LOROZA-498119 format. One record per atom (N, C-alpha, C): residue in one letter; x, y, z; atom name. Coordinates in Angstrom, 2 decimals. Each point is the difference from the previous one (the first is absolute). Example, Ala and Ser with C-alpha at 12.3 -4.5 7.8 and 13.67 -1.06 7.14 Angstrom:
% LOROZA-498119
<rec pafi="A" X="13.19" Y="-5.69" Z="7.80" doti="N"/>
<rec pafi="A" X="-0.89" Y="1.19" Z="0.00" doti="CA"/>
<rec pafi="A" X="0.90" Y="1.20" Z="0.00" doti="C"/>
<rec pafi="S" X="-0.35" Y="1.05" Z="-0.72" doti="N"/>
<rec pafi="S" X="0.82" Y="1.19" Z="0.06" doti="CA"/>
<rec pafi="S" X="-0.77" Y="1.09" Z="0.73" doti="C"/>
//
This chain:
% LOROZA-498119
<rec pafi="X" X="16.61" Y="-5.84" Z="2.29" doti="N"/>
<rec pafi="X" X="-1.23" Y="-0.48" Z="0.65" doti="CA"/>
<rec pafi="X" X="-0.53" Y="-1.28" Z="0.37" doti="C"/>
<rec pafi="X" X="-1.00" Y="-0.31" Z="0.44" doti="N"/>
<rec pafi="X" X="-0.60" Y="-1.29" Z="0.41" doti="CA"/>
<rec pafi="X" X="-1.30" Y="0.11" Z="-0.85" doti="C"/>
<rec pafi="X" X="0.09" Y="-1.20" Z="-0.80" doti="N"/>
<rec pafi="X" X="-1.36" Y="0.25" Z="-1.09" doti="CA"/>
<rec pafi="X" X="-1.20" Y="-0.46" Z="1.18" doti="C"/>
<rec pafi="X" X="0.26" Y="-1.04" Z="0.37" doti="N"/>
<rec pafi="X" X="-0.92" Y="-1.09" Z="0.86" doti="CA"/>
<rec pafi="X" X="-0.70" Y="1.31" Z="0.91" doti="C"/>
<rec pafi="X" X="0.90" Y="0.66" Z="0.68" doti="N"/>
<rec pafi="X" X="-0.54" Y="0.77" Z="1.27" doti="CA"/>
<rec pafi="X" X="-1.11" Y="1.26" Z="-1.24" doti="C"/>
<rec pafi="X" X="0.87" Y="0.27" Z="-0.95" doti="N"/>
<rec pafi="X" X="-1.13" Y="1.10" Z="-0.67" doti="CA"/>
<rec pafi="X" X="-1.26" Y="-0.61" Z="-0.34" doti="C"/>
<rec pafi="X" X="-0.12" Y="-1.14" Z="-0.63" doti="N"/>
<rec pafi="X" X="-0.75" Y="-0.55" Z="-0.49" doti="CA"/>
<rec pafi="X" X="-1.38" Y="-0.35" Z="0.91" doti="C"/>
<rec pafi="X" X="1.13" Y="-0.26" Z="1.29" doti="N"/>
<rec pafi="X" X="-1.03" Y="-0.48" Z="1.09" doti="CA"/>
<rec pafi="X" X="-0.81" Y="0.79" Z="0.36" doti="C"/>
<rec pafi="X" X="0.11" Y="1.43" Z="0.13" doti="N"/>
<rec pafi="X" X="-0.33" Y="1.17" Z="0.78" doti="CA"/>
<rec pafi="X" X="-0.92" Y="0.58" Z="-1.42" doti="C"/>
<rec pafi="X" X="0.31" Y="-0.45" Z="-0.92" doti="N"/>
<rec pafi="X" X="-0.76" Y="0.35" Z="-1.44" doti="CA"/>
<rec pafi="X" X="-1.18" Y="-0.46" Z="-0.05" doti="C"/>
<rec pafi="X" X="-0.24" Y="-1.41" Z="0.45" doti="N"/>
<rec pafi="X" X="-0.91" Y="-0.94" Z="0.21" doti="CA"/>
<rec pafi="X" X="-0.82" Y="-0.19" Z="1.26" doti="C"/>
<rec pafi="X" X="0.70" Y="0.66" Z="1.15" doti="N"/>
<rec pafi="X" X="-0.55" Y="0.22" Z="1.16" doti="CA"/>
<rec pafi="X" X="-0.73" Y="1.36" Z="-0.28" doti="C"/>
<rec pafi="X" X="0.49" Y="0.75" Z="-0.43" doti="N"/>
<rec pafi="X" X="-1.02" Y="1.51" Z="-0.35" doti="CA"/>
<rec pafi="X" X="-1.25" Y="0.27" Z="-1.00" doti="C"/>
<rec pafi="X" X="0.26" Y="-1.31" Z="-0.81" doti="N"/>
<rec pafi="X" X="-0.44" Y="-0.01" Z="-1.21" doti="CA"/>
<rec pafi="X" X="-1.66" Y="-0.86" Z="0.63" doti="C"/>
<rec pafi="X" X="0.47" Y="-1.10" Z="0.73" doti="N"/>
<rec pafi="X" X="-1.32" Y="-0.37" Z="0.70" doti="CA"/>
<rec pafi="X" X="-0.60" Y="0.37" Z="0.90" doti="C"/>
<rec pafi="X" X="0.24" Y="1.01" Z="0.74" doti="N"/>
<rec pafi="X" X="-0.59" Y="0.52" Z="0.91" doti="CA"/>
<rec pafi="X" X="-1.20" Y="1.00" Z="-0.26" doti="C"/>
<rec pafi="X" X="0.93" Y="0.54" Z="-1.31" doti="N"/>
<rec pafi="X" X="-0.80" Y="1.37" Z="-1.05" doti="CA"/>
<rec pafi="X" X="-1.48" Y="-1.18" Z="-0.53" doti="C"/>
<rec pafi="X" X="0.50" Y="-0.96" Z="-0.44" doti="N"/>
<rec pafi="X" X="-0.92" Y="-1.01" Z="-0.73" doti="CA"/>
<rec pafi="X" X="-1.29" Y="-0.18" Z="1.04" doti="C"/>
<rec pafi="X" X="0.27" Y="-0.07" Z="1.32" doti="N"/>
<rec pafi="X" X="-0.95" Y="-0.38" Z="1.08" doti="CA"/>
<rec pafi="X" X="-0.46" Y="1.15" Z="0.26" doti="C"/>
<rec pafi="X" X="0.44" Y="1.17" Z="-0.21" doti="N"/>
<rec pafi="X" X="-0.44" Y="1.15" Z="0.15" doti="CA"/>
<rec pafi="X" X="-1.71" Y="0.58" Z="-0.91" doti="C"/>
<rec pafi="X" X="0.29" Y="-1.38" Z="-1.23" doti="N"/>
<rec pafi="X" X="-0.73" Y="0.86" Z="-1.41" doti="CA"/>
<rec pafi="X" X="0.69" Y="0.72" Z="-0.70" doti="C"/>
<rec pafi="X" X="1.34" Y="0.05" Z="-0.16" doti="N"/>
<rec pafi="X" X="0.44" Y="0.56" Z="-1.33" doti="CA"/>
<rec pafi="X" X="0.29" Y="-0.90" Z="-0.93" doti="C"/>
<rec pafi="X" X="0.25" Y="0.41" Z="-1.16" doti="N"/>
<rec pafi="X" X="0.09" Y="-0.51" Z="-1.23" doti="CA"/>
<rec pafi="X" X="1.37" Y="0.14" Z="-0.21" doti="C"/>
<rec pafi="X" X="1.17" Y="-1.07" Z="0.25" doti="N"/>
<rec pafi="X" X="1.21" Y="0.22" Z="0.13" doti="CA"/>
<rec pafi="X" X="0.66" Y="-0.59" Z="-1.16" doti="C"/>
<rec pafi="X" X="1.06" Y="0.90" Z="-0.55" doti="N"/>
<rec pafi="X" X="0.89" Y="-0.43" Z="-0.93" doti="CA"/>
<rec pafi="X" X="1.34" Y="0.05" Z="0.80" doti="C"/>
<rec pafi="X" X="0.91" Y="-0.95" Z="-0.34" doti="N"/>
<rec pafi="X" X="1.21" Y="-0.21" Z="0.48" doti="CA"/>
<rec pafi="X" X="0.92" Y="-0.85" Z="-0.60" doti="C"/>
<rec pafi="X" X="1.49" Y="0.82" Z="0.24" doti="N"/>
<rec pafi="X" X="0.71" Y="-0.59" Z="-1.02" doti="CA"/>
<rec pafi="X" X="1.04" Y="-1.16" Z="0.74" doti="C"/>
<rec pafi="X" X="-0.62" Y="-1.44" Z="0.12" doti="N"/>
<rec pafi="X" X="0.03" Y="-1.16" Z="0.47" doti="CA"/>
<rec pafi="X" X="-1.16" Y="-0.84" Z="-0.56" doti="C"/>
<rec pafi="X" X="0.72" Y="-1.24" Z="-0.17" doti="N"/>
<rec pafi="X" X="-0.40" Y="-1.19" Z="-0.09" doti="CA"/>
<rec pafi="X" X="-1.61" Y="-0.13" Z="0.36" doti="C"/>
<rec pafi="X" X="-0.92" Y="-0.23" Z="-0.86" doti="N"/>
<rec pafi="X" X="-1.10" Y="-0.11" Z="0.54" doti="CA"/>
<rec pafi="X" X="-1.06" Y="0.85" Z="-0.25" doti="C"/>
<rec pafi="X" X="0.82" Y="1.19" Z="-0.35" doti="N"/>
<rec pafi="X" X="-0.96" Y="1.17" Z="0.28" doti="CA"/>
<rec pafi="X" X="0.02" Y="0.84" Z="-1.53" doti="C"/>
<rec pafi="X" X="-0.71" Y="0.63" Z="-0.38" doti="N"/>
<rec pafi="X" X="-0.09" Y="0.62" Z="-1.45" doti="CA"/>
<rec pafi="X" X="1.03" Y="1.31" Z="0.06" doti="C"/>
<rec pafi="X" X="1.04" Y="0.16" Z="-0.46" doti="N"/>
<rec pafi="X" X="0.92" Y="1.05" Z="-0.17" doti="CA"/>
<rec pafi="X" X="-0.55" Y="1.30" Z="-0.25" doti="C"/>
<rec pafi="X" X="0.17" Y="1.13" Z="0.94" doti="N"/>
<rec pafi="X" X="-0.58" Y="1.28" Z="-0.20" doti="CA"/>
<rec pafi="X" X="0.74" Y="0.62" Z="-1.23" doti="C"/>
<rec pafi="X" X="-0.74" Y="0.89" Z="-0.56" doti="N"/>
<rec pafi="X" X="0.62" Y="0.54" Z="-1.35" doti="CA"/>
<rec pafi="X" X="1.20" Y="1.32" Z="0.59" doti="C"/>
<rec pafi="X" X="0.93" Y="0.15" Z="-1.14" doti="N"/>
<rec pafi="X" X="0.82" Y="1.21" Z="0.58" doti="CA"/>
<rec pafi="X" X="-0.17" Y="1.07" Z="0.06" doti="C"/>
<rec pafi="X" X="0.67" Y="0.75" Z="1.06" doti="N"/>
<rec pafi="X" X="-0.58" Y="1.36" Z="0.51" doti="CA"/>
<rec pafi="X" X="1.03" Y="1.19" Z="-0.78" doti="C"/>
<rec pafi="X" X="-0.49" Y="1.02" Z="-0.35" doti="N"/>
<rec pafi="X" X="1.41" Y="1.32" Z="-0.28" doti="CA"/>
<rec pafi="X" X="0.48" Y="-0.14" Z="-1.30" doti="C"/>
<rec pafi="X" X="0.83" Y="0.52" Z="-0.50" doti="N"/>
<rec pafi="X" X="0.84" Y="-0.13" Z="-1.26" doti="CA"/>
<rec pafi="X" X="0.62" Y="-1.13" Z="-0.39" doti="C"/>
<rec pafi="X" X="0.50" Y="-0.14" Z="1.12" doti="N"/>
<rec pafi="X" X="0.95" Y="-1.70" Z="-0.01" doti="CA"/>
<rec pafi="X" X="-0.54" Y="-1.15" Z="0.10" doti="C"/>
<rec pafi="X" X="-1.30" Y="0.17" Z="0.32" doti="N"/>
<rec pafi="X" X="-0.90" Y="-1.27" Z="0.47" doti="CA"/>
<rec pafi="X" X="0.24" Y="-0.68" Z="0.94" doti="C"/>
<rec pafi="X" X="0.45" Y="0.19" Z="1.08" doti="N"/>
<rec pafi="X" X="0.55" Y="-0.71" Z="1.43" doti="CA"/>
<rec pafi="X" X="-1.19" Y="-0.61" Z="0.25" doti="C"/>
<rec pafi="X" X="0.05" Y="-0.89" Z="0.63" doti="N"/>
<rec pafi="X" X="-1.18" Y="-1.00" Z="0.30" doti="CA"/>
<rec pafi="X" X="0.33" Y="-0.12" Z="1.60" doti="C"/>
<rec pafi="X" X="-1.34" Y="0.51" Z="0.32" doti="N"/>
<rec pafi="X" X="-0.06" Y="-0.10" Z="1.34" doti="CA"/>
<rec pafi="X" X="-0.44" Y="-1.43" Z="1.09" doti="C"/>
<rec pafi="X" X="0.69" Y="-0.41" Z="1.15" doti="N"/>
<rec pafi="X" X="-0.31" Y="-1.16" Z="0.28" doti="CA"/>
<rec pafi="X" X="-1.32" Y="-0.13" Z="0.17" doti="C"/>
<rec pafi="X" X="-0.79" Y="0.82" Z="0.31" doti="N"/>
<rec pafi="X" X="-1.42" Y="-0.48" Z="0.20" doti="CA"/>
<rec pafi="X" X="-0.87" Y="1.64" Z="-0.65" doti="C"/>
<rec pafi="X" X="-1.02" Y="-0.96" Z="-0.59" doti="N"/>
<rec pafi="X" X="-1.01" Y="1.30" Z="-0.26" doti="CA"/>
<rec pafi="X" X="-1.36" Y="-0.47" Z="0.07" doti="C"/>
<rec pafi="X" X="-0.83" Y="0.74" Z="1.28" doti="N"/>
<rec pafi="X" X="-0.70" Y="-0.63" Z="0.53" doti="CA"/>
<rec pafi="X" X="-1.35" Y="0.97" Z="0.10" doti="C"/>
<rec pafi="X" X="-1.01" Y="-0.36" Z="-0.70" doti="N"/>
<rec pafi="X" X="-1.48" Y="0.86" Z="-0.01" doti="CA"/>
<rec pafi="X" X="-0.85" Y="-0.36" Z="0.15" doti="C"/>
<rec pafi="X" X="-1.11" Y="0.57" Z="0.84" doti="N"/>
<rec pafi="X" X="-1.17" Y="0.31" Z="0.44" doti="CA"/>
<rec pafi="X" X="-0.83" Y="1.12" Z="0.20" doti="C"/>
<rec pafi="X" X="-1.25" Y="-0.44" Z="-0.81" doti="N"/>
<rec pafi="X" X="-0.63" Y="1.20" Z="-0.54" doti="CA"/>
<rec pafi="X" X="0.98" Y="0.91" Z="-0.98" doti="C"/>
<rec pafi="X" X="0.25" Y="1.40" Z="0.48" doti="N"/>
<rec pafi="X" X="0.63" Y="0.77" Z="-0.15" doti="CA"/>
<rec pafi="X" X="1.13" Y="0.01" Z="0.10" doti="C"/>
<rec pafi="X" X="0.45" Y="-0.41" Z="1.37" doti="N"/>
<rec pafi="X" X="1.25" Y="-0.01" Z="0.82" doti="CA"/>
<rec pafi="X" X="0.73" Y="-0.78" Z="-1.02" doti="C"/>
<rec pafi="X" X="1.54" Y="0.65" Z="0.50" doti="N"/>
<rec pafi="X" X="0.86" Y="-0.78" Z="-0.69" doti="CA"/>
<rec pafi="X" X="1.32" Y="-0.22" Z="0.69" doti="C"/>
<rec pafi="X" X="0.56" Y="-0.95" Z="0.11" doti="N"/>
<rec pafi="X" X="1.60" Y="-0.07" Z="0.99" doti="CA"/>
<rec pafi="X" X="0.86" Y="-0.28" Z="-0.89" doti="C"/>
<rec pafi="X" X="1.01" Y="0.74" Z="-0.03" doti="N"/>
<rec pafi="X" X="1.65" Y="-0.67" Z="-0.58" doti="CA"/>
<rec pafi="X" X="0.77" Y="-0.31" Z="1.10" doti="C"/>
<rec pafi="X" X="0.46" Y="-1.29" Z="-0.20" doti="N"/>
<rec pafi="X" X="0.94" Y="-0.62" Z="1.24" doti="CA"/>
<rec pafi="X" X="1.16" Y="-0.09" Z="-0.86" doti="C"/>
<rec pafi="X" X="1.06" Y="0.63" Z="0.87" doti="N"/>
<rec pafi="X" X="1.44" Y="-0.72" Z="-0.47" doti="CA"/>
<rec pafi="X" X="0.86" Y="-0.73" Z="1.21" doti="C"/>
<rec pafi="X" X="0.37" Y="-0.94" Z="-0.16" doti="N"/>
<rec pafi="X" X="0.59" Y="-0.80" Z="1.25" doti="CA"/>
<rec pafi="X" X="1.50" Y="0.14" Z="-0.74" doti="C"/>
<rec pafi="X" X="0.87" Y="0.33" Z="1.71" doti="N"/>
<rec pafi="X" X="1.25" Y="-0.16" Z="-0.75" doti="CA"/>
<rec pafi="X" X="0.69" Y="-0.79" Z="1.53" doti="C"/>
<rec pafi="X" X="1.17" Y="-0.45" Z="-0.35" doti="N"/>
<rec pafi="X" X="1.13" Y="-0.29" Z="1.21" doti="CA"/>
<rec pafi="X" X="0.76" Y="1.11" Z="0.07" doti="C"/>
<rec pafi="X" X="0.67" Y="0.38" Z="0.92" doti="N"/>
<rec pafi="X" X="1.42" Y="0.80" Z="0.52" doti="CA"/>
<rec pafi="X" X="0.48" Y="0.02" Z="-1.44" doti="C"/>
<rec pafi="X" X="0.48" Y="1.05" Z="-0.49" doti="N"/>
<rec pafi="X" X="0.98" Y="0.16" Z="-1.40" doti="CA"/>
<rec pafi="X" X="-0.66" Y="-0.24" Z="-1.10" doti="C"/>
<rec pafi="X" X="-1.13" Y="-0.41" Z="-0.50" doti="N"/>
<rec pafi="X" X="-0.55" Y="-0.27" Z="-1.18" doti="CA"/>
<rec pafi="X" X="-1.12" Y="0.84" Z="-0.51" doti="C"/>
<rec pafi="X" X="-0.23" Y="1.18" Z="0.88" doti="N"/>
<rec pafi="X" X="-0.74" Y="0.97" Z="-0.60" doti="CA"/>
<rec pafi="X" X="0.57" Y="0.90" Z="-1.38" doti="C"/>
<rec pafi="X" X="-0.80" Y="0.23" Z="-0.71" doti="N"/>
<rec pafi="X" X="0.46" Y="0.85" Z="-1.19" doti="CA"/>
<rec pafi="X" X="-1.18" Y="1.02" Z="-0.04" doti="C"/>
<rec pafi="X" X="0.81" Y="1.13" Z="0.45" doti="N"/>
<rec pafi="X" X="-0.51" Y="1.52" Z="0.31" doti="CA"/>
<rec pafi="X" X="-1.02" Y="0.70" Z="-1.42" doti="C"/>
<rec pafi="X" X="0.70" Y="-0.50" Z="-0.76" doti="N"/>
<rec pafi="X" X="-0.91" Y="0.63" Z="-1.40" doti="CA"/>
<rec pafi="X" X="-1.20" Y="-0.93" Z="-0.15" doti="C"/>
<rec pafi="X" X="0.12" Y="-1.53" Z="0.22" doti="N"/>
<rec pafi="X" X="-1.26" Y="-0.63" Z="0.16" doti="CA"/>
<rec pafi="X" X="-1.03" Y="0.74" Z="1.28" doti="C"/>
<rec pafi="X" X="0.64" Y="0.26" Z="1.03" doti="N"/>
<rec pafi="X" X="-0.97" Y="0.25" Z="0.95" doti="CA"/>
<rec pafi="X" X="-0.49" Y="1.29" Z="-0.59" doti="C"/>
<rec pafi="X" X="0.71" Y="1.15" Z="-0.37" doti="N"/>
<rec pafi="X" X="-0.62" Y="1.09" Z="-0.62" doti="CA"/>
<rec pafi="X" X="-1.00" Y="-0.06" Z="-0.82" doti="C"/>
<rec pafi="X" X="0.16" Y="-0.64" Z="-1.04" doti="N"/>
<rec pafi="X" X="-0.96" Y="-0.49" Z="-0.96" doti="CA"/>
<rec pafi="X" X="-1.25" Y="-0.56" Z="0.51" doti="C"/>
<rec pafi="X" X="-0.16" Y="-1.08" Z="1.41" doti="N"/>
<rec pafi="X" X="-1.27" Y="-0.20" Z="0.71" doti="CA"/>
<rec pafi="X" X="-0.49" Y="1.04" Z="1.00" doti="C"/>
<rec pafi="X" X="0.32" Y="0.33" Z="0.09" doti="N"/>
<rec pafi="X" X="0.22" Y="1.95" Z="1.06" doti="CA"/>
<rec pafi="X" X="-0.98" Y="0.18" Z="-1.29" doti="C"/>
<rec pafi="X" X="0.56" Y="0.78" Z="-0.72" doti="N"/>
<rec pafi="X" X="-0.57" Y="0.80" Z="-1.12" doti="CA"/>
<rec pafi="X" X="-1.33" Y="-0.38" Z="-0.38" doti="C"/>
<rec pafi="X" X="-0.01" Y="-1.42" Z="-0.49" doti="N"/>
<rec pafi="X" X="-1.23" Y="-0.53" Z="-0.56" doti="CA"/>
<rec pafi="X" X="-0.82" Y="0.11" Z="1.00" doti="C"/>
<rec pafi="X" X="0.11" Y="-0.45" Z="1.23" doti="N"/>
<rec pafi="X" X="-0.80" Y="-0.08" Z="1.21" doti="CA"/>
<rec pafi="X" X="-0.71" Y="1.51" Z="-0.05" doti="C"/>
<rec pafi="X" X="0.97" Y="0.73" Z="-0.06" doti="N"/>
<rec pafi="X" X="-0.62" Y="1.66" Z="0.31" doti="CA"/>
<rec pafi="X" X="-0.77" Y="0.77" Z="-0.72" doti="C"/>
<rec pafi="X" X="0.22" Y="-0.89" Z="-1.56" doti="N"/>
<rec pafi="X" X="-0.76" Y="0.98" Z="-1.06" doti="CA"/>
<rec pafi="X" X="-1.54" Y="-1.16" Z="-0.25" doti="C"/>
<rec pafi="X" X="-0.19" Y="-0.76" Z="1.03" doti="N"/>
<rec pafi="X" X="-1.60" Y="-0.91" Z="0.06" doti="CA"/>
<rec pafi="X" X="-0.37" Y="0.28" Z="1.15" doti="C"/>
<rec pafi="X" X="-1.52" Y="0.52" Z="0.35" doti="N"/>
<rec pafi="X" X="-0.63" Y="0.47" Z="0.91" doti="CA"/>
<rec pafi="X" X="0.06" Y="-0.62" Z="1.01" doti="C"/>
<rec pafi="X" X="-0.30" Y="-1.60" Z="-0.36" doti="N"/>
<rec pafi="X" X="-0.19" Y="-0.98" Z="1.46" doti="CA"/>
<rec pafi="X" X="1.30" Y="-0.89" Z="0.25" doti="C"/>
<rec pafi="X" X="0.61" Y="0.48" Z="-0.55" doti="N"/>
<rec pafi="X" X="1.57" Y="-1.08" Z="-0.28" doti="CA"/>
<rec pafi="X" X="0.68" Y="0.14" Z="1.11" doti="C"/>
<rec pafi="X" X="0.87" Y="-0.68" Z="0.86" doti="N"/>
<rec pafi="X" X="1.00" Y="-0.13" Z="0.88" doti="CA"/>
<rec pafi="X" X="1.19" Y="-0.43" Z="-0.52" doti="C"/>
<rec pafi="X" X="1.13" Y="0.25" Z="0.68" doti="N"/>
<rec pafi="X" X="1.33" Y="-0.56" Z="-0.32" doti="CA"/>
<rec pafi="X" X="0.43" Y="-0.49" Z="1.28" doti="C"/>
<rec pafi="X" X="0.77" Y="-1.36" Z="-0.05" doti="N"/>
<rec pafi="X" X="0.45" Y="-0.47" Z="1.46" doti="CA"/>
<rec pafi="X" X="1.32" Y="-0.69" Z="-0.34" doti="C"/>
<rec pafi="X" X="1.23" Y="0.39" Z="0.74" doti="N"/>
<rec pafi="X" X="1.12" Y="-0.46" Z="-0.20" doti="CA"/>
<rec pafi="X" X="0.14" Y="-0.99" Z="1.28" doti="C"/>
<rec pafi="X" X="-0.03" Y="-1.44" Z="-0.28" doti="N"/>
<rec pafi="X" X="0.39" Y="-0.77" Z="1.20" doti="CA"/>
<rec pafi="X" X="1.37" Y="-0.72" Z="-0.09" doti="C"/>
<rec pafi="X" X="0.57" Y="0.40" Z="1.07" doti="N"/>
<rec pafi="X" X="1.45" Y="-1.00" Z="0.10" doti="CA"/>
<rec pafi="X" X="-0.29" Y="-1.06" Z="0.94" doti="C"/>
<rec pafi="X" X="0.85" Y="-0.86" Z="-0.34" doti="N"/>
<rec pafi="X" X="-0.08" Y="-1.38" Z="0.62" doti="CA"/>
<rec pafi="X" X="1.45" Y="-0.08" Z="0.15" doti="C"/>
<rec pafi="X" X="0.18" Y="-1.14" Z="1.36" doti="N"/>
<rec pafi="X" X="1.51" Y="-0.54" Z="0.26" doti="CA"/>
<rec pafi="X" X="-0.19" Y="-1.07" Z="-0.15" doti="C"/>
<rec pafi="X" X="1.08" Y="-0.79" Z="-0.86" doti="N"/>
<rec pafi="X" X="-0.01" Y="-1.60" Z="0.41" doti="CA"/>
<rec pafi="X" X="0.29" Y="-0.30" Z="1.46" doti="C"/>
<rec pafi="X" X="-0.80" Y="-1.37" Z="-0.37" doti="N"/>
<rec pafi="X" X="0.24" Y="-0.77" Z="1.07" doti="CA"/>
<rec pafi="X" X="1.29" Y="-0.14" Z="0.80" doti="C"/>
<rec pafi="X" X="0.22" Y="0.32" Z="1.01" doti="N"/>
<rec pafi="X" X="1.29" Y="-0.80" Z="0.67" doti="CA"/>
<rec pafi="X" X="0.12" Y="-1.32" Z="-0.04" doti="C"/>
//
């Protein structure tokens, strides 16, 4: 997995959400790390909140998906009223 590609995408999304007025926590340098979610405490790449709206975002490059982690984020979003879960796939640059 290309960590550079992954982190670049996380940073891009985090900055975009910030511009939209979200309070953004992200699992990359320069941001506060989000709290773990679920029984195993999986850390999402991005946790963004704006008012009551919550976005849980996980970024993967092909082949790095962790189904259990994704299911945990999906469940967490489903259990909250105003939460969305987004799974973003990014491909390394050629």
